[in-house]
Each structure stands twice: as C-alpha cells, then as structure tokens.
SEKEPA-471488 format. One record per residue (C-alpha): residue number from 1; residue in one letter; chain; x, y, z. Coordinates in nm, 3 decimals. Example, Ala and Ser with C-alpha at 12.3 -4.5 7.8 and 13.67 -1.06 7.14 Angstrom:
> resi/resn/chain/x/y/z
> 1/A/A/1.230/-0.450/0.780
> 2/S/A/1.367/-0.106/0.714
// end
This chain:
> resi/resn/chain/x/y/z
> 1/M/A/-7.062/-5.884/-15.436
> 2/A/A/-7.050/-5.539/-15.278
> 3/K/A/-6.729/-5.351/-15.334
> 4/T/A/-6.527/-5.300/-15.015
> 5/A/A/-6.482/-4.934/-14.925
> 6/I/A/-6.127/-4.800/-14.920
> 7/T/A/-6.020/-4.696/-14.570
> 8/I/A/-5.752/-4.467/-14.434
> 9/K/A/-5.552/-4.779/-14.343
> 10/D/A/-5.543/-4.879/-14.710
> 11/V/A/-5.403/-4.538/-14.802
> 12/A/A/-5.142/-4.557/-14.525
> 13/R/A/-5.035/-4.907/-14.634
> 14/E/A/-5.006/-4.809/-15.000
> 15/A/A/-4.812/-4.488/-14.919
> 16/N/A/-4.598/-4.667/-14.661
> 17/V/A/-4.673/-4.411/-14.390
> 18/S/A/-4.869/-4.415/-14.066
> 19/V/A/-5.243/-4.360/-14.041
> 20/A/A/-5.171/-4.045/-13.839
> 21/T/A/-4.956/-3.908/-14.122
> 22/V/A/-5.233/-3.972/-14.375
> 23/S/A/-5.479/-3.793/-14.150
> 24/R/A/-5.250/-3.492/-14.106
> 25/A/A/-5.173/-3.472/-14.480
> 26/L/A/-5.536/-3.489/-14.588
> 27/N/A/-5.647/-3.246/-14.318
> 28/G/A/-5.401/-2.978/-14.434
> 29/R/A/-5.185/-2.978/-14.121
> 30/H/A/-4.851/-2.798/-14.149
> 31/N/A/-4.644/-3.066/-13.970
> 32/V/A/-4.615/-3.289/-14.277
> 33/A/A/-4.329/-3.265/-14.526
> 34/E/A/-4.450/-3.145/-14.864
> 35/P/A/-4.323/-3.453/-15.060
> 36/V/A/-4.506/-3.678/-14.814
> 37/R/A/-4.822/-3.469/-14.843
> 38/R/A/-4.814/-3.494/-15.223
> 39/L/A/-4.757/-3.869/-15.206
> 40/V/A/-5.048/-3.924/-14.969
> 41/I/A/-5.282/-3.707/-15.178
> 42/E/A/-5.179/-3.892/-15.496
> 43/V/A/-5.235/-4.233/-15.336
> 44/A/A/-5.570/-4.127/-15.191
> 45/R/A/-5.679/-4.001/-15.533
> 46/R/A/-5.563/-4.319/-15.708
> 47/L/A/-5.741/-4.541/-15.459
> 48/R/A/-6.044/-4.310/-15.470
> 49/Y/A/-6.039/-4.276/-15.095
> 50/S/A/-6.308/-4.040/-14.969
> 51/P/A/-6.298/-3.967/-14.594
> 52/H/A/-6.636/-3.939/-14.428
> 53/A/A/-6.669/-3.567/-14.365
> 54/A/A/-6.903/-3.594/-14.067
> 55/A/A/-6.691/-3.856/-13.892
> 56/R/A/-6.375/-3.657/-13.959
> 57/S/A/-6.535/-3.345/-13.816
> 58/L/A/-6.645/-3.528/-13.502
> 59/S/A/-6.303/-3.683/-13.442
> 60/S/A/-6.100/-3.369/-13.509
> 61/R/A/-6.359/-3.106/-13.415
> 62/R/A/-6.268/-2.944/-13.745
> 63/T/A/-6.487/-2.859/-14.042
> 64/Q/A/-6.192/-2.823/-14.281
> 65/T/A/-6.363/-2.502/-14.391
> 66/V/A/-6.249/-2.140/-14.371
> 67/G/A/-6.489/-1.847/-14.390
> 68/V/A/-6.408/-1.545/-14.606
> 69/V/A/-6.611/-1.227/-14.553
> 70/L/A/-6.556/-0.954/-14.815
> 71/P/A/-6.721/-0.618/-14.882
> 72/D/A/-6.782/-0.722/-15.245
> 73/L/A/-6.704/-0.995/-15.497
> 74/H/A/-6.698/-0.774/-15.808
> 75/G/A/-6.376/-0.645/-15.960
> 76/E/A/-6.022/-0.763/-16.025
> 77/F/A/-5.896/-0.677/-15.676
> 78/F/A/-6.130/-0.927/-15.512
> 79/S/A/-6.073/-1.181/-15.788
> 80/E/A/-5.695/-1.165/-15.735
> 81/L/A/-5.732/-1.175/-15.357
> 82/M/A/-5.952/-1.487/-15.380
> 83/R/A/-5.705/-1.647/-15.621
> 84/G/A/-5.434/-1.623/-15.356
> 85/I/A/-5.662/-1.744/-15.077
> 86/D/A/-5.796/-2.033/-15.283
> 87/G/A/-5.449/-2.151/-15.386
> 88/V/A/-5.344/-2.199/-15.023
> 89/A/A/-5.681/-2.352/-14.931
> 90/R/A/-5.659/-2.616/-15.205
> 91/A/A/-5.298/-2.699/-15.118
> 92/H/A/-5.408/-2.776/-14.760
> 93/G/A/-5.735/-2.953/-14.831
> 94/Q/A/-5.951/-2.668/-14.705
> 95/H/A/-6.292/-2.561/-14.829
> 96/L/A/-6.401/-2.196/-14.850
> 97/L/A/-6.731/-2.045/-14.738
> 98/I/A/-6.753/-1.699/-14.894
> 99/S/A/-6.989/-1.415/-14.812
> 100/S/A/-7.006/-1.050/-14.918
> 101/Y/A/-7.184/-0.762/-14.750
> 102/H/A/-7.164/-0.490/-15.021
> 103/G/A/-7.025/-0.230/-14.780
> 104/D/A/-7.332/-0.255/-14.552
> 105/Q/A/-7.217/-0.287/-14.190
> 106/E/A/-7.541/-0.447/-14.073
> 107/Q/A/-7.513/-0.711/-14.346
> 108/Q/A/-7.152/-0.765/-14.243
> 109/G/A/-7.271/-0.848/-13.891
> 110/V/A/-7.522/-1.098/-14.033
> 111/A/A/-7.249/-1.260/-14.245
> 112/L/A/-7.011/-1.290/-13.950
> 113/Q/A/-7.278/-1.436/-13.724
> 114/A/A/-7.371/-1.688/-13.995
> 115/M/A/-7.018/-1.830/-13.987
> 116/R/A/-7.055/-1.953/-13.628
> 117/G/A/-7.010/-2.328/-13.600
> 118/R/A/-6.955/-2.368/-13.973
> 119/V/A/-6.587/-2.277/-14.013
> 120/D/A/-6.256/-2.333/-13.836
> 121/G/A/-6.139/-1.977/-13.892
> 122/L/A/-6.221/-1.647/-14.061
> 123/L/A/-6.060/-1.412/-14.309
> 124/V/A/-6.228/-1.072/-14.290
> 125/L/A/-6.172/-0.774/-14.517
> 126/S/A/-6.345/-0.473/-14.365
> 127/P/A/-6.220/-0.138/-14.500
> 128/Y/A/-6.558/0.023/-14.423
> 129/T/A/-6.536/-0.025/-14.046
> 130/A/A/-6.651/0.311/-13.911
> 131/N/A/-6.712/0.162/-13.566
> 132/P/A/-6.441/-0.089/-13.468
> 133/D/A/-6.655/-0.212/-13.177
> 134/F/A/-6.919/-0.328/-13.422
> 135/L/A/-6.670/-0.561/-13.589
> 136/T/A/-6.531/-0.707/-13.267
> 137/D/A/-6.879/-0.744/-13.121
> 138/N/A/-6.985/-0.954/-13.420
> 139/L/A/-6.676/-1.170/-13.461
> 140/P/A/-6.753/-1.516/-13.321
> 141/P/A/-6.565/-1.548/-12.988
> 142/A/A/-6.261/-1.778/-12.978
> 143/L/A/-6.277/-1.834/-13.355
> 144/P/A/-5.933/-1.781/-13.515
> 145/T/A/-5.959/-1.468/-13.728
> 146/V/A/-5.716/-1.285/-13.956
> 147/L/A/-5.800/-0.939/-14.087
> 148/I/A/-5.713/-0.802/-14.432
> 149/N/A/-5.699/-0.425/-14.498
> 150/T/A/-5.902/-0.360/-14.186
> 151/P/A/-5.828/-0.056/-13.964
> 152/L/A/-5.862/-0.237/-13.632
> 153/S/A/-5.587/-0.242/-13.370
> 154/D/A/-5.668/-0.544/-13.157
> 155/P/A/-5.396/-0.791/-13.053
> 156/R/A/-5.648/-1.076/-13.074
> 157/Y/A/-5.673/-1.038/-13.451
> 158/P/A/-5.356/-1.038/-13.663
> 159/G/A/-5.390/-0.814/-13.968
> 160/F/A/-5.240/-0.804/-14.316
> 161/S/A/-5.269/-0.472/-14.494
> 162/I/A/-5.133/-0.244/-14.765
> 163/D/A/-4.950/0.078/-14.673
> 164/D/A/-5.186/0.290/-14.881
> 165/H/A/-5.052/0.621/-14.752
> 166/A/A/-4.692/0.541/-14.843
> 167/G/A/-4.799/0.412/-15.183
> 168/A/A/-4.997/0.726/-15.272
> 169/L/A/-4.711/0.941/-15.143
> 170/A/A/-4.465/0.757/-15.371
> 171/M/A/-4.691/0.782/-15.677
> 172/T/A/-4.757/1.152/-15.633
> 173/R/A/-4.385/1.218/-15.587
> 174/H/A/-4.316/1.024/-15.908
> 175/L/A/-4.560/1.240/-16.104
> 176/L/A/-4.403/1.555/-15.957
> 177/D/A/-4.050/1.430/-16.025
> 178/V/A/-4.118/1.378/-16.396
> 179/G/A/-4.243/1.736/-16.425
> 180/H/A/-4.619/1.732/-16.367
> 181/R/A/-4.749/2.018/-16.152
> 182/R/A/-5.129/2.017/-16.189
> 183/I/A/-5.235/1.671/-16.075
> 184/A/A/-5.592/1.549/-16.050
> 185/F/A/-5.677/1.277/-15.800
> 186/I/A/-5.976/1.046/-15.844
> 187/G/A/-6.068/0.925/-15.496
> 188/G/A/-6.253/0.621/-15.367
> 189/P/A/-6.559/0.583/-15.143
> 190/G/A/-6.551/0.831/-14.855
> 191/Q/A/-6.609/0.565/-14.588
> 192/N/A/-6.340/0.332/-14.724
> 193/Y/A/-6.020/0.327/-14.518
> 194/D/A/-5.795/0.248/-14.818
> 195/A/A/-5.945/0.538/-15.013
> 196/R/A/-5.894/0.780/-14.724
> 197/E/A/-5.530/0.675/-14.678
> 198/R/A/-5.455/0.712/-15.048
> 199/L/A/-5.609/1.059/-15.051
> 200/R/A/-5.404/1.150/-14.744
> 201/G/A/-5.085/1.036/-14.918
> 202/F/A/-5.170/1.246/-15.225
> 203/R/A/-5.234/1.557/-15.015
> 204/D/A/-4.921/1.509/-14.804
> 205/A/A/-4.700/1.476/-15.113
> 206/L/A/-4.839/1.798/-15.263
> 207/A/A/-4.802/1.983/-14.933
> 208/A/A/-4.442/1.873/-14.900
> 209/Y/A/-4.363/1.988/-15.254
> 210/G/A/-4.484/2.341/-15.191
> 211/N/A/-4.649/2.618/-15.391
> 212/G/A/-4.549/2.488/-15.733
> 213/A/A/-4.795/2.197/-15.718
> 214/V/A/-5.172/2.210/-15.758
> 215/G/A/-5.409/1.929/-15.661
> 216/I/A/-5.753/1.874/-15.813
> 217/E/A/-5.976/1.623/-15.630
> 218/L/A/-6.262/1.436/-15.794
> 219/P/A/-6.500/1.178/-15.642
> 220/G/A/-6.485/0.811/-15.736
> 221/D/A/-6.620/0.476/-15.629
> 222/F/A/-6.334/0.233/-15.709
> 223/D/A/-6.504/0.118/-16.031
> 224/E/A/-6.456/0.186/-16.403
> 225/A/A/-6.777/0.390/-16.434
> 226/S/A/-6.670/0.645/-16.173
> 227/G/A/-6.327/0.675/-16.337
> 228/Y/A/-6.499/0.738/-16.669
> 229/R/A/-6.720/1.006/-16.513
> 230/A/A/-6.416/1.174/-16.358
> 231/G/A/-6.242/1.170/-16.696
> 232/R/A/-6.545/1.328/-16.863
> 233/S/A/-6.556/1.593/-16.591
> 234/L/A/-6.192/1.681/-16.653
> 235/L/A/-6.254/1.701/-17.028
> 236/A/A/-6.534/1.950/-16.963
> 237/S/A/-6.316/2.173/-16.746
> 238/A/A/-6.139/2.487/-16.868
> 239/A/A/-5.797/2.320/-16.878
> 240/L/A/-5.676/1.962/-16.852
> 241/P/A/-5.440/1.874/-16.566
> 242/D/A/-5.086/1.760/-16.638
> 243/A/A/-5.157/1.422/-16.483
> 244/V/A/-5.434/1.213/-16.329
> 245/F/A/-5.372/0.981/-16.033
> 246/A/A/-5.663/0.744/-15.976
> 247/A/A/-5.685/0.577/-15.636
> 248/N/A/-5.717/0.237/-15.802
> 249/D/A/-5.648/0.087/-16.144
> 250/M/A/-6.013/0.028/-16.234
> 251/M/A/-6.088/0.400/-16.212
> 252/A/A/-5.769/0.477/-16.406
> 253/L/A/-5.887/0.249/-16.687
> 254/G/A/-6.228/0.416/-16.691
> 255/C/A/-6.059/0.756/-16.714
> 256/L/A/-5.832/0.628/-16.993
> 257/Y/A/-6.138/0.521/-17.191
> 258/A/A/-6.290/0.870/-17.156
> 259/F/A/-5.965/1.029/-17.277
> 260/N/A/-5.939/0.787/-17.570
> 261/Q/A/-6.294/0.868/-17.676
> 262/A/A/-6.207/1.239/-17.678
> 263/G/A/-5.884/1.187/-17.871
> 264/I/A/-5.665/1.292/-17.578
> 265/H/A/-5.321/1.134/-17.600
> 266/V/A/-5.190/0.967/-17.284
> 267/P/A/-4.927/1.054/-17.170
> 268/R/A/-4.835/1.335/-17.412
> 269/Q/A/-5.134/1.553/-17.323
> 270/V/A/-5.225/1.403/-16.985
> 271/A/A/-5.026/1.148/-16.786
> 272/L/A/-5.220/0.877/-16.602
> 273/A/A/-5.148/0.652/-16.305
> 274/G/A/-5.336/0.405/-16.087
> 275/F/A/-5.292/0.189/-15.780
> 276/D/A/-5.298/-0.194/-15.722
> 277/D/A/-5.139/-0.328/-16.044
> 278/I/A/-5.429/-0.551/-16.142
> 279/P/A/-5.340/-0.794/-16.426
> 280/L/A/-5.512/-0.577/-16.689
> 281/A/A/-5.294/-0.273/-16.607
> 282/R/A/-4.998/-0.395/-16.812
> 283/F/A/-5.205/-0.498/-17.115
> 284/V/A/-5.388/-0.173/-17.194
> 285/H/A/-5.241/0.091/-17.426
> 286/P/A/-5.054/0.273/-17.300
> 287/A/A/-4.956/0.032/-17.023
> 288/L/A/-5.056/0.181/-16.689
> 289/T/A/-4.812/0.324/-16.436
> 290/T/A/-4.929/0.203/-16.096
> 291/M/A/-4.837/0.105/-15.742
> 292/Q/A/-4.780/-0.268/-15.745
> 293/V/A/-4.949/-0.461/-15.468
> 294/S/A/-4.923/-0.837/-15.485
> 295/I/A/-5.295/-0.881/-15.427
> 296/A/A/-5.287/-1.258/-15.468
> 297/G/A/-4.977/-1.266/-15.246
> 298/L/A/-5.166/-1.072/-14.979
> 299/G/A/-5.439/-1.338/-14.988
> 300/K/A/-5.181/-1.616/-14.971
> 301/R/A/-5.005/-1.467/-14.669
> 302/A/A/-5.329/-1.403/-14.482
> 303/M/A/-5.463/-1.754/-14.552
> 304/S/A/-5.135/-1.924/-14.462
> 305/H/A/-5.120/-1.733/-14.135
> 306/L/A/-5.479/-1.822/-14.051
> 307/L/A/-5.408/-2.194/-14.100
> 308/Q/A/-5.109/-2.161/-13.867
> 309/V/A/-5.331/-1.994/-13.606
> 310/I/A/-5.589/-2.272/-13.642
> 311/D/A/-5.323/-2.542/-13.605
> 312/S/A/-5.178/-2.371/-13.298
> 313/E/A/-5.521/-2.359/-13.129
> 314/G/A/-5.564/-1.984/-13.165
> 315/V/A/-5.210/-1.869/-13.074
> 316/T/A/-5.133/-1.598/-13.331
> 317/G/A/-4.755/-1.568/-13.289
> 318/T/A/-4.750/-1.239/-13.484
> 319/S/A/-4.962/-0.930/-13.524
> 320/G/A/-4.954/-0.966/-13.902
> 321/Q/A/-4.779/-0.767/-14.173
> 322/T/A/-4.800/-0.437/-14.359
> 323/V/A/-4.721/-0.468/-14.730
> 324/M/A/-4.532/-0.181/-14.891
> 325/P/A/-4.645/-0.116/-15.251
> 326/T/A/-4.383/-0.080/-15.525
> 327/L/A/-4.386/0.192/-15.789
> 328/V/A/-4.410/0.044/-16.139
> 329/V/A/-4.346/0.304/-16.408
> 330/R/A/-4.499/0.224/-16.747
> 331/D/A/-4.582/0.424/-17.058
> 332/S/A/-4.887/0.607/-16.925
> 333/S/A/-4.684/0.851/-16.713
> 334/V/A/-4.364/0.886/-16.914
> 335/V/A/-4.343/1.208/-17.112
> 336/S/A/-4.040/1.304/-17.321
> 337/P/A/-3.859/1.631/-17.235
> 338/S/A/-3.951/1.779/-17.572
> 339/S/A/-4.318/1.713/-17.510
> 340/M/A/-4.295/1.869/-17.164
> 341/A/A/-4.129/2.181/-17.308
> 342/G/A/-4.422/2.239/-17.537
> 343/R/A/-4.684/2.233/-17.266
// end
C-alpha cells in the first residue's frame, strides 16, 4: 500500500496550531512567536513534512530565496559576512542565491539582471560603484533591495555600512597617541569606496596632528600578498617607519609575515595595525591591533532588514544604519616607554 503523504494539516494538528500559523512559520514570516516557530519546525521535521516548493511559490508568489551579489567570495571578510547572512536565512527558512562579479561593473550588471524572477529580495555589496546610475539602472525594479557598504544615496534602497573614515581616523590617532610619528599606510584598491574612505581618515588624522607626523603611503589590494609586498618594500627603504597601518587585516597579516621573515620585531621595532578584526587577527603573534567591525553582525542586520522589507511588501521603514568601528588595542601596537626612548 502506498504511503500517504504528510500534509500541512497534519503538521498543524500535531503542533496544535492553525494551518496559517504553520505556513507563516515555515515561510520565515516575522509575525510568528519564536517558540511557536521552533515547535512547528520540529514537528515538520519529525513528520518529514516537505512542502511542495512550486505550489508554495504559486500560492504565496514567493520563492523563499534571497539573492546576494558580492564583489568577491575570497577572504575572511566575505566569509564572515556570509556567515551572518546565512544564519538569519536559515532561521527564517530562506534559501540563498549567491553571485560574485570580481569587481567588474559589467559582470555586476549581468549578475543583478540574472536575479530577476528568481528571488524575493536582494542584498548587494557594491564598493566599486564608480557610476551610481549603473547600479540603479540594473537593479530589478520593485524588487526589495538592501545595500551593504555601497556609496549610493537613494531612498529606495536602505543601506548598511561601516564608517570607514571614522575608523581610520581613530586608528591613526591611537598610533600617534602611543608615540609613533612616522606611520606607513597600506591602502586598498583605488576604485574601492571603503579603501578611499580609510585613506581619507588616515590623511585627516595626520593633518590634524600637525608637522610632527609623517605619513608614508603604499599601494595594496586588500589581500595578504599585497600586504607582504608592502612590507618588503618598507624593509628595502632607508629607514623603517615607527608603525604600519594596513587598511584591512589581511594586508596587515601579509606585512607581519614579511617582517617576521626579516627578523623585525613587532611592535618593538615597528608597530602594526589593521582594520576589520577578522577572526584570525586575535590568534596571530603578536595579536593584531585593529578596528573591530562586527562583519557577521553587519550581514545579520542587513538580512534581517531585507526580510522585514519583503514582508512589508517593499516598505523600507528606515534608510539603514552606519556601523561605527571600535578600536581594539592588542600587542602589535603596544610599545613600552623604555623601548620608545631607545628609538
């Protein structure tokens, strides 16, 4: 005898809730109490209930899928960001459709266009947007969209971003406050908005300090290899700087490796600092001073807000949020007074 398929009514009966409540819980709607949601999910799993995706999509006009368009998938920043996004998606029964465009604006347009009709909403990280009109022209119309670290001022698209300028300002001031005067800065890609803002913060802090501070700028590409190259370049120069501030942690770690190879002691001979506070930053030796950004938290907030926009039929309710980084001082920038006196 054929086994009778479990229906949504069976789940509702077993959980002692209405069919509508089961539907809302399994579809990730926000208007369900969390204990009820967990109960419904547990009962559905125990009964091995599997809703028919096509039928559910037709009845709700939802795909239960969110699109995520990123400039890259490589590196701990994107890994942490996706961890935060994925955690919220799983908690609300959402699938993710992920695409990267490797910093190529034309490929970004292709990725955005490919999301049409396949997702209920979009998360877009676009720090390379040189032409804001290109982004808005390629975003699918009427599709709920939340931007992450994207320099676009458009009330239709709420944005969640990091205050890169304030963070770089705070880090440079920290290095000056502990006595460093010749500070090298390893920058990021020239077309990247985050990189430009961090460089601006570095320059503004030095300018505000006055004639006693000297800035040395080196190119970087937000990866370990470019940080290593910058470190090697500094080692080949006539004199080492007092400190190195890398515009992200990955470059700081590459620079640290170059210094370690050359036998340069950090921080006694050269202090070192980064930006982002990726998980690895606290586990290297010496532990890295950095600007702490809750990268996973940024992904969580953006994803949660997008689901709210989807549930409210596109009404954003807020323009988003700017996250202020926090200075985390670790061993890589702390130099004892006696060591400073001998410099």
